[in-house]
C-alpha positions as CSV (number, residue, x, y, z in Angstrom):
1,M,-0.1,0.1,0.2
2,C,1.1,3.1,-0.9
3,I,0.8,6.2,1.5
4,P,0.7,9.5,0.3
5,D,2.7,12.3,1.5
6,E,0.5,14.6,3.3
7,Y,-0.6,11.4,5.6
8,D,1.7,9.8,8.3
9,A,0.2,6.2,8.2
10,F,-3.0,4.3,7.6
11,L,-4.2,1.9,10.1
12,L,-7.0,-0.6,9.2
13,T,-9.4,-1.1,12.0
14,Q,-12.5,-2.8,13.3
15,V,-13.6,-0.4,15.9
16,F,-15.6,2.7,15.4
17,V,-13.3,5.3,14.7
18,D,-13.9,8.9,13.4
19,Q,-12.4,12.4,12.0
20,E,-10.6,14.3,14.4
21,D,-10.2,11.6,16.7
22,T,-6.6,10.8,18.5
23,A,-4.3,8.1,18.4
24,A,-1.1,7.2,20.1
25,W,1.1,4.4,18.4
26,Q,4.7,3.6,19.2
27,S,5.0,7.2,21.6
28,K,3.7,9.0,18.4
29,H,0.8,10.7,18.7
30,Y,-1.3,11.1,15.4
31,R,-4.8,13.3,14.5
32,L,-7.4,11.1,12.1
33,K,-7.7,13.5,9.5
34,E,-10.1,11.0,7.1
35,V,-11.5,7.8,8.0
36,E,-13.0,5.2,5.1
37,E,-15.2,2.6,5.6
38,I,-15.1,-0.8,3.8
39,Y,-18.6,-2.7,3.7
40,D,-19.4,-6.6,3.9
41,A,-22.6,-6.0,2.0
42,Y,-24.3,-3.6,3.4
43,V,-22.7,-3.4,6.7
44,P,-19.2,-1.3,7.9
45,S,-16.7,-4.3,9.0
46,Y,-13.4,-2.5,8.4
47,R,-11.9,1.4,8.7
48,I,-9.3,2.7,7.0
49,A,-8.1,5.9,9.0
50,K,-5.4,8.4,7.6
51,L,-3.0,9.6,10.1
52,V,-1.3,13.2,9.8
53,T,1.0,14.3,12.8
54,P,-1.0,17.2,14.9
55,F,0.7,20.9,14.4
56,K,2.7,21.2,17.1
57,P,3.9,25.1,16.6
58,W,6.5,25.2,20.3
59,T,8.5,22.6,17.9
60,I,8.7,24.9,14.9
61,A,9.9,27.5,17.0
62,L,12.4,25.3,19.0
63,K,14.1,24.0,15.7
64,R,14.4,28.0,14.6
């Protein structure tokens, strides 16, 4: 699976997730930018959550 540059990671899950939720994985925090549902017949069975790193203005200021 190819992940476009505007996303940091994809998450395949059966758990109900919504846009703008947050998730943590391996000590990194992400914001769910988009969620696509995968249907089994007429019932959503999986979701693909497209993750981005939340904007942290203080980290940009520290790099300068």
